[in-house]
N, C-alpha and C positions, 0 to 999 in steps of 0.2 A: 504494499499500499504505499503510496507516495505521500509526500507531506503535505500537499495541496488537499488531498481527499482527507487525511487525517485531521487537518484544520477544519474542514467543512464539517466533520462529524463533531468534532470538539464544540463549535460554535452551533450546531443545530441542536443538539439535545438540551443544552439550557434554553435556547431560544422557543424551542416547541413548549417547554414546561411554561415559559412566562407568557406566551400567546395562549396557550391553553388556559390558563390562569385569568388572562384578560378576557379572552371570550367567554368564559364561564362566569366573570364578576358583571360585565356589561353588555355581553352579546357581539356579535359580528358587525354589525350596524353600530354600535356603540362604540367600537375601537375608533371608527372613523368620525363618527359625531364629536367626539371629543375634542377634535382638531378644528371644528368650524366656528368656535365660539371666540377666539383671539387672533389677532395677527401673529403671534409666535405660533399657534397652532397651524395657522396656514403656511407659514415658514416650513414647519417640519413637514407637512403634507407635501409641499411643493418640493423639497429636498428629496423626500422620499421618491416621488413620482420621476424627478430628475435621474436620480442615482438608478432606479431600476430600469428606466428607459435606455441608459447607457449599457448596463450590464446585459439588458435584452439585445442591444446592437452587437454585442460582444459573442452572446452566446448562439444567435441563430446562424451567422456564418460558420462557427465553429462546429455546430452540429451538423450542418450540411455538408461540410468539408469530411466529417467523420461518417457521412453517408446515414445520418441520423435524421428523423423527422424532428424539426425544434419546437414544432407548433404545441405539443404537449406542454413542454416547459415554459412556453410564453404563456399559456392559459394558467398555469398553476402559478406563475409569477404574479399574473394579474390580479389573481384572487387572495393569494397566500403571500405577497411579498417576497421577503429576502428567502422564505423557505425554498421558494422555486428554485432560484439559482443554487442553493446549498444543495438540495436534492439532486440537481443536474450535476453538480460536480461529483457527488456520490455515486449515483447511479447512471448517469446519462452519458458521460464521456467514457468513448470505449479506447480512446487513446490518452493515458495519462500523461505521456510524454508531450502531447500537444500543448503548447502555450496558449495563453489567451490574448496575445497581442498579434 
């Protein structure tokens, strides 16, 4: 297992726990609703959208280059945020030596 995949696993496990707790506490919509009440929340949400757009722009060509269909990972990313790219790194990449640049 390469270090990139190991890092993704180490990040994913506590992030899944945090996400599960947040969704359990306020619901899926509540996670987004929290950010609409202040400019600081708007900034955090915009940052997330920009960051995930950049990640998707790297993920799609890399998956195609590896002969994989990238759209599952794009949809997962759109609905679950950073969980999508982390799962892609763990399960979707067929060539761990492939760089993301």
